[in-house]
Structure formats: C-alpha cells, structure tokens
C-alpha positions in Angstrom: 0.2 0.0 -0.3 1.8 3.1 -1.1 0.3 6.6 -0.2 0.8 9.3 -3.0 0.0 12.1 -0.6 -0.3 14.3 -3.8 -3.6 12.3 -4.0 -5.0 12.9 -0.4 -8.1 14.7 -0.5 -8.4 18.2 0.9 -10.1 18.6 4.3 -10.9 22.1 6.2 -7.8 23.1 8.7 -10.1 23.8 12.2 -7.5 24.6 14.3 -3.6 24.4 14.6 -1.9 22.9 18.0 1.7 23.7 18.7 3.4 20.9 20.2 6.6 19.9 21.7 9.7 21.8 23.1 11.9 24.5 21.3 13.9 23.2 18.4 11.5 19.8 18.8 8.4 21.9 17.9 5.8 20.2 15.8 2.1 21.5 14.1 -1.1 19.5 14.5 -3.6 20.5 12.2 -6.9 19.3 13.5 -9.1 19.1 10.1 -12.6 18.8 9.7 -12.9 15.2 9.2 -11.8 14.6 12.5 -8.1 13.5 11.5 -4.8 15.2 12.7 -2.3 15.9 10.2 1.6 16.5 12.0 3.6 18.8 10.1 7.0 20.5 10.4 5.1 24.1 10.2 1.8 25.8 10.4 0.0 25.5 7.1 -1.1 28.9 6.1 -3.6 27.4 3.8 -7.2 26.9 4.7 -7.5 23.4 3.4 -4.6 20.5 3.2 -4.5 16.9 2.3 -5.5 14.6 4.6 -3.4 11.4 4.2 -5.3 9.6 6.7 -8.4 9.9 4.8 -6.7 8.4 1.7 -4.9 5.5 3.5 -8.5 4.6 5.3 -10.2 4.6 1.6 -7.6 2.9 0.3 -7.7 -0.1 3.3 -11.4 -0.1 2.9 -10.7 -0.8 -1.3 -8.4 -3.6 -0.1 -10.7 -5.2 2.9 -13.9 -5.0 0.5 -11.7 -7.0 -2.1 -10.7 -9.5 0.2 -13.9 -10.0 2.0 -16.4 -10.3 -1.3 -13.6 -13.3 -2.6 -15.9 -16.4 -2.6 -15.2 -18.3 0.9 -12.3 -21.1 0.6 -13.8 -23.4 2.8 -17.3 -23.9 4.9 -17.9 -21.6 7.7 -18.4 -23.4 11.0 -19.1 -21.7 14.4 -16.1 -23.4 15.8 -17.1 -21.9 19.5 -20.3 -23.7 19.1 -18.9 -27.1 18.6 -16.3 -26.5 21.2 -18.6 -25.9 23.3 -20.4 -29.1 22.5 -17.9 -30.9 23.0 -16.7 -29.5 26.3 -19.8 -30.4 28.0 -19.7 -34.1 26.5 -16.3 -34.4 28.3 -17.7 -32.9 31.4 -20.4 -35.3 31.3 -18.2 -38.3 30.9 -15.9 -36.8 33.6 -18.9 -36.6 36.2 -20.2 -40.1 35.1 -16.7 -41.7 35.7 -16.6 -39.9 39.3 -20.2 -40.8 40.1 -19.9 -44.4 39.3 -16.3 -44.5 41.1 -17.6 -42.5 44.1 -14.5 -40.1 43.5 -14.8 -36.4 43.3 -14.8 -35.0 39.4 -11.2 -33.7 39.9 -10.1 -36.9 40.0 -11.0 -38.0 37.0 -8.9 -36.8 33.4 -10.2 -36.8 30.2 -7.3 -37.3 27.5 -9.2 -36.2 24.4 -7.6 -36.1 20.8 -8.8 -33.8 18.0 -10.2 -36.2 14.9 -11.2 -33.4 12.4 -11.5 -29.8 12.7 -14.5 -30.0 14.9 -14.6 -33.2 16.3 -13.1 -34.4 19.7 -12.7 -38.0 20.5 -11.8 -39.7 23.8 -8.7 -41.4 23.9 -8.5 -42.6 27.8 -9.0 -41.5 31.3 -6.8 -41.0 34.2 -8.4 -41.8 37.6 -6.3 -40.8 40.8 -7.3 -42.6 43.6 -6.0 -42.0 47.1 -5.5 -45.0 49.3 -9.0 -45.0 51.0 -10.3 -45.0 47.1 -8.7 -48.0 46.4 -9.7 -50.0 49.7 -13.6 -48.7 49.4 -13.5 -49.6 45.6 -11.5 -53.3 46.2 -13.3 -53.8 49.1 -17.1 -53.5 47.3 
C-alpha cells in the first residue's frame, strides 16, 4: 500500500496546535474530517490534504476485495462445536466420578482432535487415594 500524498483529499483546517519543546516543535493540524495531520510548519492554507483519509479509503478497497471473494472453506461456528465437545467431556468425567465415587477433579479425560471440530476421547486417568482404592476393592 503506497500512499501518494498528492492524491490525498483536501480537508478544511479547523485549528492548529503547537506541540513539542523548543527545537522539536511540530504543528498538529486538526481537520474537519476528525483526523490530525502533524507537520513541521503551520500551514497558512485553509485546506490541506488528509493522508489518513486516503489511507482509510485504500484500506476499505482492500478489505472489500478481500471479503468479497468466495469462501474457500465451509463456515463452521467453532465456538458452538467446541462448547458441545467440552460439555460431552464434562458429562463423561462426571459419570466416571459418580460411578467410582471419587471427586470430579480426580478424573482426567484425554481427548484427541479427529477432525477440525470433532474431539474423541482416547483415555481417562483417574487418581485414587488409598482410601478410594480400599473402598473400591472391598466392595
């Protein structure tokens, strides 16, 4: 994106603000469009070119061109799919914890991604305290 300053649209100068210390002074030209042009000297002209407006229109053209192209993949709401998968994993964790009589924090479900949106349970790791082991083996 190369910006040719001469093509910048002309905007009315609303006010000029002096900024900086002696020797490093810059002038902020507040334009009618809301942008600020910073220059080394205060302009005497009532209108000056707004480079920010030019950049904005160039970016708008690029964004329209990028978004108007046909999608290459089918749009999938990954958040919804991930939430469904996480709920299923949480339900399996809760069922295992209830069946074994251990807290849900003692159950760790290991999942693998089969497809872009599908999680598959590959294994489960269950931490048992000595008391849990005795309780389960004696029952």
